[in-house]
Chimera marker file (.cmm) of the C-alpha trace (Angstrom):
<marker_set name="trace">
<marker id="1" x="-18.314" y="-49.750" z="25.726" r="1" g="1" b="0" radius="0.5"/>
<marker id="2" x="-21.058" y="-51.939" z="23.951" r="1" g="1" b="0" radius="0.5"/>
<marker id="3" x="-20.513" y="-55.229" z="23.497" r="1" g="1" b="0" radius="0.5"/>
<marker id="4" x="-20.771" y="-55.055" z="19.747" r="1" g="1" b="0" radius="0.5"/>
<marker id="5" x="-18.618" y="-52.563" z="18.334" r="1" g="1" b="0" radius="0.5"/>
<marker id="6" x="-22.119" y="-52.630" z="15.423" r="1" g="1" b="0" radius="0.5"/>
<marker id="7" x="-25.211" y="-54.375" z="15.464" r="1" g="1" b="0" radius="0.5"/>
<marker id="8" x="-26.620" y="-54.527" z="12.304" r="1" g="1" b="0" radius="0.5"/>
<marker id="9" x="-30.280" y="-55.030" z="12.378" r="1" g="1" b="0" radius="0.5"/>
<marker id="10" x="-32.056" y="-56.614" z="8.822" r="1" g="1" b="0" radius="0.5"/>
<marker id="11" x="-35.921" y="-55.951" z="8.509" r="1" g="1" b="0" radius="0.5"/>
<marker id="12" x="-37.745" y="-59.671" z="7.535" r="1" g="1" b="0" radius="0.5"/>
<marker id="13" x="-41.055" y="-58.213" z="7.879" r="1" g="1" b="0" radius="0.5"/>
<marker id="14" x="-43.573" y="-59.883" z="5.751" r="1" g="1" b="0" radius="0.5"/>
<marker id="15" x="-47.107" y="-58.785" z="5.606" r="1" g="1" b="0" radius="0.5"/>
<marker id="16" x="-49.898" y="-60.663" z="4.415" r="1" g="1" b="0" radius="0.5"/>
<marker id="17" x="-52.568" y="-58.154" z="3.072" r="1" g="1" b="0" radius="0.5"/>
<marker id="18" x="-50.194" y="-56.639" z="0.187" r="1" g="1" b="0" radius="0.5"/>
<marker id="19" x="-48.495" y="-53.592" z="1.769" r="1" g="1" b="0" radius="0.5"/>
<marker id="20" x="-44.619" y="-53.312" z="1.091" r="1" g="1" b="0" radius="0.5"/>
<marker id="21" x="-42.833" y="-55.449" z="3.328" r="1" g="1" b="0" radius="0.5"/>
<marker id="22" x="-38.995" y="-56.367" z="3.014" r="1" g="1" b="0" radius="0.5"/>
<marker id="23" x="-39.305" y="-60.170" z="3.068" r="1" g="1" b="0" radius="0.5"/>
<marker id="24" x="-40.840" y="-59.595" z="-0.839" r="1" g="1" b="0" radius="0.5"/>
<marker id="25" x="-37.027" y="-58.453" z="-1.263" r="1" g="1" b="0" radius="0.5"/>
<marker id="26" x="-35.475" y="-61.707" z="-0.424" r="1" g="1" b="0" radius="0.5"/>
<marker id="27" x="-34.606" y="-59.679" z="3.027" r="1" g="1" b="0" radius="0.5"/>
<marker id="28" x="-33.944" y="-63.328" z="4.841" r="1" g="1" b="0" radius="0.5"/>
<marker id="29" x="-31.354" y="-64.471" z="1.952" r="1" g="1" b="0" radius="0.5"/>
<marker id="30" x="-29.976" y="-60.846" z="2.257" r="1" g="1" b="0" radius="0.5"/>
<marker id="31" x="-29.394" y="-61.510" z="6.136" r="1" g="1" b="0" radius="0.5"/>
<marker id="32" x="-27.755" y="-64.911" z="5.643" r="1" g="1" b="0" radius="0.5"/>
<marker id="33" x="-25.650" y="-63.271" z="2.894" r="1" g="1" b="0" radius="0.5"/>
<marker id="34" x="-24.461" y="-60.322" z="5.230" r="1" g="1" b="0" radius="0.5"/>
<marker id="35" x="-23.847" y="-62.548" z="8.377" r="1" g="1" b="0" radius="0.5"/>
<marker id="36" x="-21.431" y="-65.077" z="6.330" r="1" g="1" b="0" radius="0.5"/>
<marker id="37" x="-19.437" y="-62.123" z="4.797" r="1" g="1" b="0" radius="0.5"/>
<marker id="38" x="-19.272" y="-60.796" z="8.170" r="1" g="1" b="0" radius="0.5"/>
<marker id="39" x="-17.621" y="-64.259" z="9.041" r="1" g="1" b="0" radius="0.5"/>
<marker id="40" x="-15.742" y="-64.361" z="6.002" r="1" g="1" b="0" radius="0.5"/>
<marker id="41" x="-14.107" y="-61.101" z="6.958" r="1" g="1" b="0" radius="0.5"/>
<marker id="42" x="-13.234" y="-62.367" z="10.637" r="1" g="1" b="0" radius="0.5"/>
<marker id="43" x="-15.568" y="-59.113" z="11.628" r="1" g="1" b="0" radius="0.5"/>
<marker id="44" x="-17.980" y="-61.385" z="13.816" r="1" g="1" b="0" radius="0.5"/>
<marker id="45" x="-17.989" y="-61.856" z="17.745" r="1" g="1" b="0" radius="0.5"/>
<marker id="46" x="-17.185" y="-59.694" z="20.556" r="1" g="1" b="0" radius="0.5"/>
<marker id="47" x="-16.003" y="-56.349" z="20.231" r="1" g="1" b="0" radius="0.5"/>
<marker id="48" x="-16.884" y="-56.394" z="16.596" r="1" g="1" b="0" radius="0.5"/>
<marker id="49" x="-20.119" y="-56.894" z="14.433" r="1" g="1" b="0" radius="0.5"/>
<marker id="50" x="-23.756" y="-58.451" z="14.994" r="1" g="1" b="0" radius="0.5"/>
<marker id="51" x="-25.562" y="-58.839" z="12.235" r="1" g="1" b="0" radius="0.5"/>
<marker id="52" x="-29.733" y="-59.792" z="13.139" r="1" g="1" b="0" radius="0.5"/>
<marker id="53" x="-33.241" y="-60.628" z="11.930" r="1" g="1" b="0" radius="0.5"/>
<marker id="54" x="-35.795" y="-57.969" z="13.032" r="1" g="1" b="0" radius="0.5"/>
<marker id="55" x="-38.982" y="-57.700" z="12.609" r="1" g="1" b="0" radius="0.5"/>
<marker id="56" x="-40.819" y="-54.653" z="11.250" r="1" g="1" b="0" radius="0.5"/>
<marker id="57" x="-38.728" y="-51.701" z="11.694" r="1" g="1" b="0" radius="0.5"/>
<marker id="58" x="-41.495" y="-49.455" z="10.279" r="1" g="1" b="0" radius="0.5"/>
<marker id="59" x="-40.043" y="-48.228" z="6.898" r="1" g="1" b="0" radius="0.5"/>
<marker id="60" x="-41.064" y="-50.905" z="4.583" r="1" g="1" b="0" radius="0.5"/>
<marker id="61" x="-42.292" y="-48.392" z="2.122" r="1" g="1" b="0" radius="0.5"/>
<marker id="62" x="-38.719" y="-46.981" z="1.021" r="1" g="1" b="0" radius="0.5"/>
<marker id="63" x="-37.590" y="-50.654" z="0.263" r="1" g="1" b="0" radius="0.5"/>
<marker id="64" x="-35.989" y="-53.708" z="1.846" r="1" g="1" b="0" radius="0.5"/>
<marker id="65" x="-34.335" y="-51.859" z="4.996" r="1" g="1" b="0" radius="0.5"/>
<marker id="66" x="-31.095" y="-52.689" z="7.806" r="1" g="1" b="0" radius="0.5"/>
<marker id="67" x="-30.137" y="-50.336" z="10.519" r="1" g="1" b="0" radius="0.5"/>
<marker id="68" x="-26.675" y="-50.511" z="12.030" r="1" g="1" b="0" radius="0.5"/>
<marker id="69" x="-25.890" y="-49.533" z="15.545" r="1" g="1" b="0" radius="0.5"/>
<marker id="70" x="-25.159" y="-47.482" z="17.568" r="1" g="1" b="0" radius="0.5"/>
<marker id="71" x="-24.760" y="-44.760" z="14.166" r="1" g="1" b="0" radius="0.5"/>
<marker id="72" x="-28.242" y="-45.406" z="13.642" r="1" g="1" b="0" radius="0.5"/>
<marker id="73" x="-27.608" y="-45.741" z="9.939" r="1" g="1" b="0" radius="0.5"/>
<marker id="74" x="-30.681" y="-46.555" z="7.322" r="1" g="1" b="0" radius="0.5"/>
<marker id="75" x="-29.765" y="-48.519" z="4.857" r="1" g="1" b="0" radius="0.5"/>
<marker id="76" x="-31.752" y="-49.665" z="1.735" r="1" g="1" b="0" radius="0.5"/>
<marker id="77" x="-30.540" y="-52.379" z="-0.785" r="1" g="1" b="0" radius="0.5"/>
<marker id="78" x="-31.416" y="-54.134" z="-4.338" r="1" g="1" b="0" radius="0.5"/>
<marker id="79" x="-28.987" y="-57.200" z="-3.978" r="1" g="1" b="0" radius="0.5"/>
<marker id="80" x="-25.879" y="-58.448" z="-3.038" r="1" g="1" b="0" radius="0.5"/>
<marker id="81" x="-23.495" y="-56.652" z="-4.052" r="1" g="1" b="0" radius="0.5"/>
<marker id="82" x="-25.177" y="-53.609" z="-2.397" r="1" g="1" b="0" radius="0.5"/>
<marker id="83" x="-24.779" y="-55.443" z="0.588" r="1" g="1" b="0" radius="0.5"/>
<marker id="84" x="-21.671" y="-56.611" z="0.343" r="1" g="1" b="0" radius="0.5"/>
<marker id="85" x="-20.476" y="-52.567" z="-0.075" r="1" g="1" b="0" radius="0.5"/>
<marker id="86" x="-22.525" y="-51.724" z="3.130" r="1" g="1" b="0" radius="0.5"/>
<marker id="87" x="-20.264" y="-54.887" z="4.536" r="1" g="1" b="0" radius="0.5"/>
<marker id="88" x="-17.231" y="-53.490" z="3.244" r="1" g="1" b="0" radius="0.5"/>
<marker id="89" x="-17.354" y="-49.852" z="3.779" r="1" g="1" b="0" radius="0.5"/>
<marker id="90" x="-19.408" y="-49.237" z="6.934" r="1" g="1" b="0" radius="0.5"/>
<marker id="91" x="-18.557" y="-52.266" z="8.995" r="1" g="1" b="0" radius="0.5"/>
<marker id="92" x="-15.099" y="-53.194" z="7.881" r="1" g="1" b="0" radius="0.5"/>
<marker id="93" x="-14.207" y="-49.611" z="7.392" r="1" g="1" b="0" radius="0.5"/>
<marker id="94" x="-16.372" y="-47.198" z="9.003" r="1" g="1" b="0" radius="0.5"/>
<marker id="95" x="-17.324" y="-45.585" z="6.049" r="1" g="1" b="0" radius="0.5"/>
<marker id="96" x="-21.001" y="-45.077" z="5.463" r="1" g="1" b="0" radius="0.5"/>
<marker id="97" x="-22.465" y="-45.761" z="1.849" r="1" g="1" b="0" radius="0.5"/>
<marker id="98" x="-24.249" y="-42.343" z="1.205" r="1" g="1" b="0" radius="0.5"/>
<marker id="99" x="-25.967" y="-44.040" z="-1.697" r="1" g="1" b="0" radius="0.5"/>
<marker id="100" x="-27.604" y="-46.277" z="0.012" r="1" g="1" b="0" radius="0.5"/>
<marker id="101" x="-28.862" y="-44.038" z="3.004" r="1" g="1" b="0" radius="0.5"/>
<marker id="102" x="-32.018" y="-44.001" z="4.072" r="1" g="1" b="0" radius="0.5"/>
<marker id="103" x="-33.048" y="-40.652" z="5.396" r="1" g="1" b="0" radius="0.5"/>
<link id1="1" id2="2" r="1" g="1" b="0" radius="0.2"/>
<link id1="2" id2="3" r="1" g="1" b="0" radius="0.2"/>
<link id1="3" id2="4" r="1" g="1" b="0" radius="0.2"/>
<link id1="4" id2="5" r="1" g="1" b="0" radius="0.2"/>
<link id1="5" id2="6" r="1" g="1" b="0" radius="0.2"/>
<link id1="6" id2="7" r="1" g="1" b="0" radius="0.2"/>
<link id1="7" id2="8" r="1" g="1" b="0" radius="0.2"/>
<link id1="8" id2="9" r="1" g="1" b="0" radius="0.2"/>
<link id1="9" id2="10" r="1" g="1" b="0" radius="0.2"/>
<link id1="10" id2="11" r="1" g="1" b="0" radius="0.2"/>
<link id1="11" id2="12" r="1" g="1" b="0" radius="0.2"/>
<link id1="12" id2="13" r="1" g="1" b="0" radius="0.2"/>
<link id1="13" id2="14" r="1" g="1" b="0" radius="0.2"/>
<link id1="14" id2="15" r="1" g="1" b="0" radius="0.2"/>
<link id1="15" id2="16" r="1" g="1" b="0" radius="0.2"/>
<link id1="16" id2="17" r="1" g="1" b="0" radius="0.2"/>
<link id1="17" id2="18" r="1" g="1" b="0" radius="0.2"/>
<link id1="18" id2="19" r="1" g="1" b="0" radius="0.2"/>
<link id1="19" id2="20" r="1" g="1" b="0" radius="0.2"/>
<link id1="20" id2="21" r="1" g="1" b="0" radius="0.2"/>
<link id1="21" id2="22" r="1" g="1" b="0" radius="0.2"/>
<link id1="22" id2="23" r="1" g="1" b="0" radius="0.2"/>
<link id1="23" id2="24" r="1" g="1" b="0" radius="0.2"/>
<link id1="24" id2="25" r="1" g="1" b="0" radius="0.2"/>
<link id1="25" id2="26" r="1" g="1" b="0" radius="0.2"/>
<link id1="26" id2="27" r="1" g="1" b="0" radius="0.2"/>
<link id1="27" id2="28" r="1" g="1" b="0" radius="0.2"/>
<link id1="28" id2="29" r="1" g="1" b="0" radius="0.2"/>
<link id1="29" id2="30" r="1" g="1" b="0" radius="0.2"/>
<link id1="30" id2="31" r="1" g="1" b="0" radius="0.2"/>
<link id1="31" id2="32" r="1" g="1" b="0" radius="0.2"/>
<link id1="32" id2="33" r="1" g="1" b="0" radius="0.2"/>
<link id1="33" id2="34" r="1" g="1" b="0" radius="0.2"/>
<link id1="34" id2="35" r="1" g="1" b="0" radius="0.2"/>
<link id1="35" id2="36" r="1" g="1" b="0" radius="0.2"/>
<link id1="36" id2="37" r="1" g="1" b="0" radius="0.2"/>
<link id1="37" id2="38" r="1" g="1" b="0" radius="0.2"/>
<link id1="38" id2="39" r="1" g="1" b="0" radius="0.2"/>
<link id1="39" id2="40" r="1" g="1" b="0" radius="0.2"/>
<link id1="40" id2="41" r="1" g="1" b="0" radius="0.2"/>
<link id1="41" id2="42" r="1" g="1" b="0" radius="0.2"/>
<link id1="42" id2="43" r="1" g="1" b="0" radius="0.2"/>
<link id1="43" id2="44" r="1" g="1" b="0" radius="0.2"/>
<link id1="44" id2="45" r="1" g="1" b="0" radius="0.2"/>
<link id1="45" id2="46" r="1" g="1" b="0" radius="0.2"/>
<link id1="46" id2="47" r="1" g="1" b="0" radius="0.2"/>
<link id1="47" id2="48" r="1" g="1" b="0" radius="0.2"/>
<link id1="48" id2="49" r="1" g="1" b="0" radius="0.2"/>
<link id1="49" id2="50" r="1" g="1" b="0" radius="0.2"/>
<link id1="50" id2="51" r="1" g="1" b="0" radius="0.2"/>
<link id1="51" id2="52" r="1" g="1" b="0" radius="0.2"/>
<link id1="52" id2="53" r="1" g="1" b="0" radius="0.2"/>
<link id1="53" id2="54" r="1" g="1" b="0" radius="0.2"/>
<link id1="54" id2="55" r="1" g="1" b="0" radius="0.2"/>
<link id1="55" id2="56" r="1" g="1" b="0" radius="0.2"/>
<link id1="56" id2="57" r="1" g="1" b="0" radius="0.2"/>
<link id1="57" id2="58" r="1" g="1" b="0" radius="0.2"/>
<link id1="58" id2="59" r="1" g="1" b="0" radius="0.2"/>
<link id1="59" id2="60" r="1" g="1" b="0" radius="0.2"/>
<link id1="60" id2="61" r="1" g="1" b="0" radius="0.2"/>
<link id1="61" id2="62" r="1" g="1" b="0" radius="0.2"/>
<link id1="62" id2="63" r="1" g="1" b="0" radius="0.2"/>
<link id1="63" id2="64" r="1" g="1" b="0" radius="0.2"/>
<link id1="64" id2="65" r="1" g="1" b="0" radius="0.2"/>
<link id1="65" id2="66" r="1" g="1" b="0" radius="0.2"/>
<link id1="66" id2="67" r="1" g="1" b="0" radius="0.2"/>
<link id1="67" id2="68" r="1" g="1" b="0" radius="0.2"/>
<link id1="68" id2="69" r="1" g="1" b="0" radius="0.2"/>
<link id1="69" id2="70" r="1" g="1" b="0" radius="0.2"/>
<link id1="70" id2="71" r="1" g="1" b="0" radius="0.2"/>
<link id1="71" id2="72" r="1" g="1" b="0" radius="0.2"/>
<link id1="72" id2="73" r="1" g="1" b="0" radius="0.2"/>
<link id1="73" id2="74" r="1" g="1" b="0" radius="0.2"/>
<link id1="74" id2="75" r="1" g="1" b="0" radius="0.2"/>
<link id1="75" id2="76" r="1" g="1" b="0" radius="0.2"/>
<link id1="76" id2="77" r="1" g="1" b="0" radius="0.2"/>
<link id1="77" id2="78" r="1" g="1" b="0" radius="0.2"/>
<link id1="78" id2="79" r="1" g="1" b="0" radius="0.2"/>
<link id1="79" id2="80" r="1" g="1" b="0" radius="0.2"/>
<link id1="80" id2="81" r="1" g="1" b="0" radius="0.2"/>
<link id1="81" id2="82" r="1" g="1" b="0" radius="0.2"/>
<link id1="82" id2="83" r="1" g="1" b="0" radius="0.2"/>
<link id1="83" id2="84" r="1" g="1" b="0" radius="0.2"/>
<link id1="84" id2="85" r="1" g="1" b="0" radius="0.2"/>
<link id1="85" id2="86" r="1" g="1" b="0" radius="0.2"/>
<link id1="86" id2="87" r="1" g="1" b="0" radius="0.2"/>
<link id1="87" id2="88" r="1" g="1" b="0" radius="0.2"/>
<link id1="88" id2="89" r="1" g="1" b="0" radius="0.2"/>
<link id1="89" id2="90" r="1" g="1" b="0" radius="0.2"/>
<link id1="90" id2="91" r="1" g="1" b="0" radius="0.2"/>
<link id1="91" id2="92" r="1" g="1" b="0" radius="0.2"/>
<link id1="92" id2="93" r="1" g="1" b="0" radius="0.2"/>
<link id1="93" id2="94" r="1" g="1" b="0" radius="0.2"/>
<link id1="94" id2="95" r="1" g="1" b="0" radius="0.2"/>
<link id1="95" id2="96" r="1" g="1" b="0" radius="0.2"/>
<link id1="96" id2="97" r="1" g="1" b="0" radius="0.2"/>
<link id1="97" id2="98" r="1" g="1" b="0" radius="0.2"/>
<link id1="98" id2="99" r="1" g="1" b="0" radius="0.2"/>
<link id1="99" id2="100" r="1" g="1" b="0" radius="0.2"/>
<link id1="100" id2="101" r="1" g="1" b="0" radius="0.2"/>
<link id1="101" id2="102" r="1" g="1" b="0" radius="0.2"/>
<link id1="102" id2="103" r="1" g="1" b="0" radius="0.2"/>
</marker_set>
C-alpha cells in the first residue's frame, strides 16, 4: 500500500513568454484552497490524501490542471466550486468528476 491513498498535484507553472500557463488561472490559490478543504474534511495525513504543488505538468493549453494519483485522473477547473467538487466527489468518495476530466 502507498503511504497516501491519493496524491494530488496542482500545476503552478508560470511562463514568461506569453504562452498558456496554470499560474495565470490562480492555480496557487486553488491548490491552497484544496489543501484547506482536505484538512477541514479530515482527509489529510498518512493513509489519506496529500495535496502538493507541482511544476509544469505540460497540459497548460487545456486550462489549469491537476492530477490525482494513483488513478492518474487529470482535471481542469475554473473556480473554487470546481475544486470543491473534485475534493468532495473524487477525493472523499472515490467518484471522479466526469465534467472536469481532461482526456
